[in-house]
N, C-alpha and C positions, 0 to 999 in steps of 0.2 A: 650563816646568810642560810643555810637550808631550813634550821627553825624557825624562821621569819617565813618563809615558804610553806612551811608543814602546818604552823598555827594559822595561816589565811586559808589555807584548805581547807582545814579542820572546821574553821569558824563558818566559812561558807557552807560546807555540807550542813552544821547544825542548824544556823539561820534558815537554810533552804528546806530544809526536812521541818524544820517548827512552822513554817509559813506555808508549807502543802499541806501537812499534818490541820491545820487549821482550814485551811479552803476547803477540806475533804469532808471535815467534820462537819464544817457549817452550811455548805452548799451543796452537796450530792442528794441529799435528801429534796431538796427545791432548786435546781437548777435554774438560773436566771444571772439577770444583768442588776448589778446594784451602780447605780451613779452616783461617785464621790467627789467632782468636780465635772466643769461642762467638756473636760479634755482628758479624763480619765474614769475607769469602770474597774470594778470589778467583775472577774465574768470564774467559771469552769469548764476548761477547753482541753482535752485529752490527748494532746499530739503524737500520734501514732508515727509522726513523719520526721525529719530533721528541718536545721536550720528556719524556725519558729514556722514550721508547719508548712513548709515551700514544698516539699520534696515525700508526700507522702508514700507512707509502703505498710501496706494491707496483710503481707505475710505473715504465717502465725511465728516464722522464723527470724522475722525483722528484730524487734526487740535484742534478741540473742545475737546475731550478726553488728546492731550496734556497740553491746557492750562488748563485745571483741572488740570493735574497732576503736572504741573508746578506753581500753584497757592496753593496748598498744600505744595508743599516744600517751596516756599517764607516765605508761613507764618512759617512757621516752623524755617525759617532760620531768619526771622524777631522777633520771639521771642530769639532765639538764640544771635540774635544781641542785642536786650534789656537787656540781664543777663551779656553779657560779660565785661571784665574789660581790655583786652588784646589789645594794639593798632594793633598786627599785625592781631588778628582773627578778630577785630571787620571790619580792612580793607577788610581782605578776604572773608568775609561773605559778605559785600558789592559788591565786584566785582563778587560773583557766582549769589548773587541777582538781580543785574543791566544785568547780560548777560542771567538768564532767563528771566529779563522780556522781555528784549531788541528782544530778540525768540520769546516769546509770542505776543508780538503785531507783529510780520510779520506773525505768523501763522494765528493770527486774519481777518488781514488785507489781505494778498495772500495767504492763502490757504497752505502754504510751509514756509522755512526761507530761505531768501535770502542769497546766500554764493557767495564770489566772490573771496578772496586771494585763490592761487591756487600756490602750493611747491611741487618740483621734483630737485629729482637727481640723475642722469643716468637712471636705470630705475624703481626707487622706485618714487613712483607719491602717494603722500598724497591727500587724498580728499579736496576738496574746503571748506573754512570754514569763519566766519566772526569775526567782532571785539567781538561778543557777547560768541561766542565758545572760544576765546582765552582768556578774562577776567575770563570765566567760570575754564578754565583749569588752570589760573594761582592763581583764586582765593583757588582751590583744593589745587593747589600742596604747596599755602602758608598756610591755613589750616594745611594739614600732616608735615609739618615744624614745625608750630609752637606747634602741639601735639609730635612732636617726641624731641622738644627740651625742653617743659612742662615736658615731663619723664626722662631727662637727668638732673635736676634741683638738683641742692644736697640740703638736708633741713638744713634749719640754727641754730646754734646750741645756 
């Protein structure tokens, strides 16, 4: 199962970085908002905080601190991945690892995370995010689902 998780992590990192490269290449020189649908925009936001920019950190050592914390989390998840025998759990862990690595690459290269997916509905506006963030959220949701399903399994007679 570790191979499945490693493949998922690598795929997330590659797709995430390609998307961010494209956004930086096309939007860095002319920032602004591109309306794609009535509820979705593409924007360029450099997130120097955590969790969708909700906790901003402007200190120059901030990216290094976040990278170190993420490295510890990834190491713990890698051990978990190596030990799991469940397909869904391996895939979910791989998504979280890939998302964490994708965002760490941004922090070390750019001093913050490149966010560009901007969803809104009426007066409700969710902070911009990226593919790595989406992979982390999906991975955590899948881990919760796997944990809840495992708890509901009936013992074999």
